Backbone as a chain_set.jsonl record, in Angstrom:
{"seq": "XXXXXXXXXXXXXXXXXXXXXXXXXXXXXXXXXXXXXXXXXXXXXXXXXXXXXXXXXXXXXXXXXXXXXXXXXXXXXXXXXXXXXXXXXXXXXXXXXXXXXXXXXXXXXXXXXXXXXX", "coords": {"N": [[-11.205, 12.042, 42.447], [-8.315, 10.162, 42.483], [-5.392, 10.402, 44.572], [-2.238, 10.968, 43.174], [0.9, 9.272, 43.344], [3.787, 10.795, 44.759], [6.517, 11.026, 42.931], [8.99, 12.119, 43.339], [9.744, 11.722, 45.964], [10.065, 9.012, 46.259], [12.091, 6.174, 46.907], [14.715, 4.374, 45.199], [14.428, 1.61, 45.494], [11.812, 1.04, 46.099], [8.723, -0.375, 45.201], [6.427, 0.697, 42.661], [3.012, 1.035, 42.536], [0.652, 0.596, 40.105], [-2.587, 1.102, 39.146], [-4.882, -0.329, 36.944], [-7.399, 1.056, 34.896], [-10.78, -0.017, 34.698], [-12.159, -1.32, 31.674], [-14.849, -0.099, 29.636], [-17.808, -2.028, 29.106], [-19.757, -3.13, 26.456], [-23.263, -3.525, 26.113], [-24.87, -6.6, 25.276], [-27.261, -6.614, 23.851], [-27.522, -4.067, 22.889], [-28.507, -1.421, 20.693], [-27.017, -0.879, 17.49], [-25.208, 2.004, 16.814], [-23.592, 3.065, 14.905], [-22.487, 2.711, 11.544], [-20.152, 0.833, 9.886], [-17.998, 0.76, 7.128], [-16.087, -1.552, 5.572], [-13.33, -1.722, 3.572], [-11.549, -3.523, 1.089], [-8.215, -3.203, 0.758], [-6.173, -4.503, -0.432], [-5.418, -4.854, -3.123], [-3.985, -6.57, -5.769], [-1.895, -5.497, -8.184], [-1.433, -5.99, -11.645], [-0.167, -6.641, -14.963], [-2.4, -5.991, -16.422], [-5.553, -4.111, -16.566], [-7.374, -3.735, -13.473], [-10.189, -4.228, -11.253], [-10.905, -1.985, -8.725], [-11.149, -0.07, -5.655], [-10.896, 3.371, -5.514], [-8.571, 5.109, -3.568], [-8.576, 7.799, -3.238], [-10.899, 9.17, -4.372], [-12.898, 7.353, -3.79], [-14.454, 5.895, -5.559], [-15.525, 2.905, -7.189], [-13.857, 1.315, -9.676], [-12.582, 0.233, -12.905], [-9.195, 0.124, -13.445], [-7.186, 2.495, -15.262], [-4.46, 1.954, -17.388], [-0.953, 2.445, -17.952], [2.047, 1.767, -19.639], [5.611, 1.29, -19.398], [9.081, 0.815, -20.332], [10.685, -1.495, -18.199], [13.082, -1.793, -15.478], [14.529, -4.153, -15.815], [14.351, -4.542, -18.586], [15.788, -2.339, -19.527], [18.37, -2.774, -18.467], [18.974, -5.211, -19.705], [18.916, -4.376, -22.385], [21.102, -2.592, -22.381], [23.184, -4.399, -21.844], [23.036, -5.95, -24.142], [23.77, -4.019, -26.007], [26.422, -3.487, -25.287], [27.758, -6.023, -25.306], [26.776, -7.788, -27.271], [24.818, -7.373, -29.793], [24.587, -4.293, -30.992], [22.694, -3.197, -32.717], [20.234, -4.315, -32.135], [19.529, -3.622, -29.564], [17.292, -2.342, -28.619], [15.166, -4.082, -28.557], [14.451, -5.522, -26.083], [12.961, -3.549, -24.761], [10.527, -3.57, -25.989], [9.236, -5.875, -25.335], [6.407, -7.186, -23.831], [6.368, -8.539, -21.328], [8.475, -7.459, -19.949], [7.827, -4.911, -19.219], [6.917, -2.203, -17.054], [3.893, -1.392, -15.335], [1.667, 1.216, -14.687], [-1.097, 1.959, -12.638], [-4.064, 3.84, -12.761], [-6.794, 5.821, -11.454], [-9.868, 6.01, -13.182], [-11.66, 8.042, -12.793], [-10.649, 10.22, -11.156], [-8.022, 10.3, -11.843], [-5.982, 9.564, -10.094], [-2.963, 8.051, -8.974], [-2.908, 4.674, -8.383], [-1.421, 2.351, -8.056], [1.491, 0.351, -8.882], [2.774, -2.026, -11.128], [5.56, -3.936, -11.193], [7.619, -5.344, -13.509], [9.274, -8.437, -13.549]], "CA": [[-9.988, 11.722, 41.747], [-7.351, 9.58, 43.415], [-4.119, 11.107, 44.665], [-1.13, 10.318, 42.486], [2.07, 9.228, 44.212], [4.822, 11.78, 44.504], [7.665, 10.24, 42.497], [10.224, 12.755, 43.796], [10.094, 11.249, 47.283], [10.241, 7.562, 46.285], [13.454, 5.683, 46.803], [14.895, 3.511, 44.04], [14.088, 0.213, 45.728], [10.403, 0.888, 46.442], [7.891, -0.647, 44.027], [5.351, 1.629, 42.372], [1.804, 0.294, 42.209], [-0.178, 1.298, 39.132], [-3.852, 0.394, 38.991], [-5.448, -0.181, 35.609], [-8.808, 1.422, 34.905], [-11.593, -1.019, 34.006], [-12.646, -0.917, 30.359], [-16.308, -0.197, 29.553], [-18.305, -3.212, 28.412], [-20.995, -2.837, 25.741], [-24.326, -4.496, 26.349], [-25.004, -7.517, 24.152], [-28.449, -6.315, 23.068], [-27.578, -2.628, 22.615], [-28.63, -1.158, 19.258], [-25.817, -0.335, 16.851], [-25.418, 3.409, 16.493], [-22.696, 3.433, 13.82], [-22.307, 1.753, 10.463], [-18.783, 0.861, 9.405], [-17.777, 0.146, 5.83], [-14.725, -2.073, 5.509], [-12.94, -1.92, 2.179], [-10.363, -4.348, 0.887], [-7.194, -2.375, 0.116], [-5.051, -5.358, -0.779], [-5.504, -5.161, -4.541], [-2.72, -6.906, -6.404], [-1.867, -4.943, -9.528], [-0.69, -6.79, -12.617], [0.054, -5.928, -16.221], [-3.691, -5.673, -17.04], [-6.438, -3.343, -15.68], [-8.078, -4.473, -12.425], [-11.261, -3.482, -10.599], [-10.51, -1.638, -7.357], [-11.743, 1.138, -5.094], [-9.917, 4.454, -5.464], [-8.345, 5.585, -2.204], [-8.732, 9.257, -3.205], [-12.285, 9.597, -4.593], [-13.806, 6.346, -3.246], [-15.214, 5.241, -6.623], [-15.096, 1.584, -7.618], [-13.684, 1.407, -11.124], [-11.518, -0.549, -13.529], [-8.085, 1.068, -13.559], [-6.561, 2.824, -16.533], [-3.063, 1.554, -17.266], [0.058, 2.92, -18.897], [3.247, 0.959, -19.414], [6.904, 1.83, -19.823], [10.113, -0.218, -20.16], [11.118, -1.697, -16.822], [14.518, -1.804, -15.185], [15.107, -5.352, -16.416], [14.478, -4.314, -20.029], [16.857, -1.363, -19.762], [19.655, -3.441, -18.186], [19.182, -6.19, -20.765], [19.255, -3.618, -23.592], [22.479, -2.092, -22.237], [24.092, -5.544, -21.996], [23.052, -6.306, -25.562], [24.524, -2.984, -26.713], [27.848, -3.597, -24.975], [28.379, -7.319, -25.519], [26.185, -8.609, -28.33], [24.473, -6.71, -31.042], [24.08, -2.956, -30.721], [21.562, -2.853, -33.579], [18.986, -4.843, -31.594], [19.464, -3.358, -28.119], [15.98, -1.776, -28.308], [14.168, -5.157, -28.541], [13.888, -5.809, -24.75], [12.005, -2.509, -24.357], [9.253, -3.839, -26.657], [8.662, -7.124, -24.839], [5.407, -6.852, -22.816], [6.68, -9.125, -20.016], [9.532, -6.668, -19.319], [7.347, -3.534, -19.063], [6.241, -1.834, -15.806], [2.565, -0.86, -15.599], [1.094, 2.092, -13.661], [-2.561, 1.92, -12.597], [-4.659, 5.123, -12.37], [-8.248, 5.878, -11.351], [-10.467, 6.602, -14.378], [-12.476, 9.194, -12.419], [-9.869, 11.363, -10.647], [-6.665, 10.147, -12.373], [-5.019, 9.337, -9.009], [-2.135, 6.853, -9.146], [-3.34, 3.687, -7.402], [-0.392, 1.353, -7.821], [2.417, 0.039, -9.969], [3.196, -3.398, -11.306], [6.945, -3.966, -11.645], [7.894, -6.605, -14.192], [10.472, -9.18, -13.167]], "C": [[-8.965, 11.239, 42.778], [-6.065, 10.395, 43.411], [-3.044, 10.301, 43.97], [0.079, 10.306, 43.404], [3.076, 10.302, 43.801], [6.111, 11.024, 44.193], [8.996, 10.856, 42.934], [10.69, 12.18, 45.136], [10.304, 9.738, 47.343], [11.716, 7.212, 46.19], [13.526, 4.685, 45.652], [14.42, 2.078, 44.275], [12.624, 0.008, 46.111], [9.593, 0.62, 45.174], [6.797, 0.404, 43.887], [4.152, 0.818, 41.919], [0.968, 1.157, 41.277], [-1.434, 0.475, 38.948], [-4.42, 0.705, 37.613], [-6.925, 0.134, 35.731], [-9.606, 0.345, 34.186], [-12.117, -0.453, 32.685], [-14.164, -1.031, 30.322], [-16.713, -1.406, 28.704], [-19.625, -2.848, 27.763], [-22.015, -3.926, 26.029], [-24.536, -5.334, 25.098], [-26.198, -7.165, 23.268], [-28.588, -4.817, 22.779], [-27.683, -2.399, 21.112], [-27.346, -0.538, 18.706], [-26.095, 1.109, 16.432], [-24.547, 3.877, 15.336], [-22.651, 2.316, 12.787], [-20.906, 1.918, 9.929], [-18.712, 0.15, 8.063], [-16.323, -0.268, 5.774], [-14.407, -2.336, 4.049], [-11.663, -2.743, 2.129], [-9.344, -3.509, 0.131], [-5.986, -3.205, -0.303], [-5.13, -5.791, -2.242], [-4.112, -5.455, -5.079], [-2.782, -6.418, -7.845], [-0.998, -5.808, -10.418], [-0.502, -5.985, -13.891], [-1.248, -5.5, -16.906], [-4.544, -4.857, -16.064], [-7.161, -4.245, -14.682], [-9.191, -3.596, -11.86], [-10.862, -3.243, -9.153], [-11.258, -0.388, -6.923], [-10.649, 2.192, -4.966], [-9.797, 4.972, -4.032], [-8.537, 7.093, -2.102], [-10.198, 9.67, -3.331], [-13.314, 8.587, -4.095], [-14.639, 5.617, -4.285], [-14.646, 3.841, -6.9], [-15.03, 1.616, -9.136], [-12.633, 0.409, -11.592], [-10.404, 0.438, -13.85], [-7.691, 1.313, -15.005], [-5.073, 2.528, -16.375], [-2.202, 2.245, -18.316], [1.343, 2.166, -18.587], [4.48, 1.653, -19.973], [7.95, 0.732, -19.631], [10.587, -0.292, -18.709], [12.629, -1.708, -16.694], [15.202, -3.006, -15.83], [15.324, -5.16, -17.911], [15.626, -3.356, -20.332], [18.234, -2.0, -19.528], [19.975, -4.453, -19.289], [19.555, -5.501, -22.079], [20.676, -3.068, -23.543], [23.491, -3.219, -22.401], [24.169, -5.976, -23.462], [23.875, -5.292, -26.364], [26.025, -3.165, -26.506], [28.484, -4.903, -25.446], [27.905, -8.069, -26.764], [26.023, -7.849, -29.637], [23.848, -5.358, -30.744], [22.873, -2.57, -31.571], [20.224, -3.29, -32.995], [18.844, -4.607, -30.09], [18.109, -2.806, -27.693], [14.912, -2.86, -28.144], [13.635, -5.448, -27.132], [12.866, -4.763, -24.281], [10.631, -2.717, -24.98], [8.57, -5.104, -26.149], [7.696, -6.81, -23.692], [5.729, -7.392, -21.42], [7.751, -8.336, -19.268], [9.12, -5.216, -19.098], [6.668, -3.351, -17.703], [4.917, -1.165, -16.156], [2.103, -0.017, -14.416], [-0.423, 2.047, -13.782], [-3.076, 3.247, -12.048], [-6.176, 4.985, -12.287], [-8.795, 6.557, -12.608], [-11.265, 7.858, -14.054], [-11.645, 10.412, -12.027], [-8.406, 11.328, -11.085], [-5.592, 10.003, -11.28], [-4.242, 8.053, -9.292], [-2.459, 5.872, -8.031], [-2.281, 2.641, -7.104], [0.441, 1.122, -9.051], [2.733, -1.447, -9.956], [4.601, -3.352, -11.886], [7.237, -5.33, -12.242], [9.238, -7.147, -13.761], [11.27, -8.399, -12.185]], "O": [[-8.79, 11.862, 43.825], [-5.692, 10.995, 42.403], [-2.949, 9.088, 44.156], [0.268, 11.247, 44.175], [3.182, 10.657, 42.627], [6.726, 10.449, 45.091], [10.025, 10.18, 42.903], [11.889, 12.151, 45.416], [10.69, 9.226, 48.394], [12.485, 7.867, 45.486], [12.493, 4.205, 45.184], [14.042, 1.4, 43.319], [12.236, -1.118, 46.422], [9.763, 1.319, 44.175], [6.303, 0.935, 44.882], [4.267, -0.003, 41.009], [0.619, 2.292, 41.602], [-1.364, -0.713, 38.632], [-4.435, 1.856, 37.176], [-7.626, -0.443, 36.563], [-9.156, -0.164, 33.159], [-12.469, 0.723, 32.589], [-14.723, -1.957, 30.91], [-16.053, -1.752, 27.724], [-20.52, -2.32, 28.424], [-21.669, -5.098, 26.171], [-24.395, -4.833, 23.983], [-26.154, -7.392, 22.059], [-29.682, -4.356, 22.455], [-27.029, -3.094, 20.334], [-26.677, 0.236, 19.391], [-27.097, 1.392, 15.775], [-24.743, 4.983, 14.832], [-22.762, 1.135, 13.116], [-20.507, 3.022, 9.557], [-19.289, -0.923, 7.882], [-15.427, 0.565, 5.913], [-15.118, -3.077, 3.37], [-10.815, -2.662, 3.017], [-9.581, -3.141, -1.02], [-4.899, -2.664, -0.505], [-4.93, -6.964, -2.557], [-3.177, -4.682, -4.87], [-3.618, -6.869, -8.629], [0.047, -6.3, -9.994], [-0.665, -4.765, -13.883], [-1.212, -4.729, -17.865], [-4.296, -4.897, -14.859], [-7.516, -5.379, -15.003], [-9.144, -2.371, -11.974], [-10.519, -4.183, -8.435], [-11.917, 0.267, -7.73], [-9.598, 1.935, -4.378], [-10.801, 5.238, -3.371], [-8.65, 7.623, -0.997], [-10.698, 10.431, -2.502], [-14.492, 8.924, -3.984], [-15.467, 4.784, -3.916], [-13.434, 3.631, -6.847], [-16.022, 1.908, -9.804], [-11.9, -0.176, -10.794], [-10.651, 1.477, -14.464], [-7.844, 0.441, -15.861], [-4.491, 2.823, -15.331], [-2.66, 2.579, -19.409], [1.686, 1.952, -17.424], [4.403, 2.478, -20.884], [7.731, -0.191, -18.847], [10.855, 0.732, -18.08], [13.354, -1.64, -17.687], [16.32, -2.893, -16.333], [16.356, -5.565, -18.448], [16.357, -3.555, -21.302], [19.157, -1.783, -20.313], [21.114, -4.538, -19.748], [20.418, -5.99, -22.809], [21.378, -3.077, -24.553], [24.537, -3.029, -23.023], [25.24, -6.326, -23.958], [24.592, -5.667, -27.291], [26.807, -3.014, -27.444], [29.615, -4.903, -25.93], [28.632, -8.936, -27.251], [26.943, -7.711, -30.443], [22.706, -5.286, -30.292], [22.103, -1.695, -31.176], [19.189, -2.708, -33.318], [18.107, -5.33, -29.419], [17.805, -2.805, -26.5], [13.834, -2.565, -27.628], [12.423, -5.613, -26.996], [11.992, -5.081, -23.474], [9.661, -2.099, -24.541], [7.424, -5.367, -26.511], [8.106, -6.232, -22.686], [5.389, -6.751, -20.426], [7.919, -8.527, -18.063], [9.971, -4.372, -18.818], [5.933, -4.228, -17.249], [4.824, -0.453, -17.156], [2.14, -0.474, -13.274], [-0.97, 2.09, -14.884], [-2.606, 3.729, -11.017], [-6.77, 4.143, -12.961], [-8.249, 7.567, -13.051], [-11.524, 8.665, -14.947], [-11.902, 11.517, -12.507], [-7.634, 12.222, -10.739], [-4.421, 10.293, -11.525], [-4.806, 7.08, -9.794], [-2.303, 6.201, -6.855], [-2.248, 2.097, -6.0], [0.14, 1.631, -10.13], [2.933, -2.044, -8.898], [4.809, -2.787, -12.959], [7.116, -6.352, -11.566], [10.213, -6.408, -13.627], [12.322, -8.859, -11.74]]}, "num_chains": 1, "name": "protein.A"}
């Protein structure tokens, strides 16, 4: 083992030399000892179910979805109540394009992602 420099005795204007250890190089014809599985975790969730791999249980499945009124629908409904027609302020909450969708695994019910409308 090489002796390490004593940093207490160095003056401020003296350079410190640090040597880098060489990295091990694998042989080109060496047999592979490990198998790696690479999964694509960049699933884009939308308003409809998608096929994806669950990050909790590892199963590949089509997601179960549940939707609820999104922020845009609630703001639009409040504006309609205040400025337009209070009787129809609930209509934006029924429009599918303004609903947020949560995606869950069908096997373990883990939440996999959310689609936020507008």
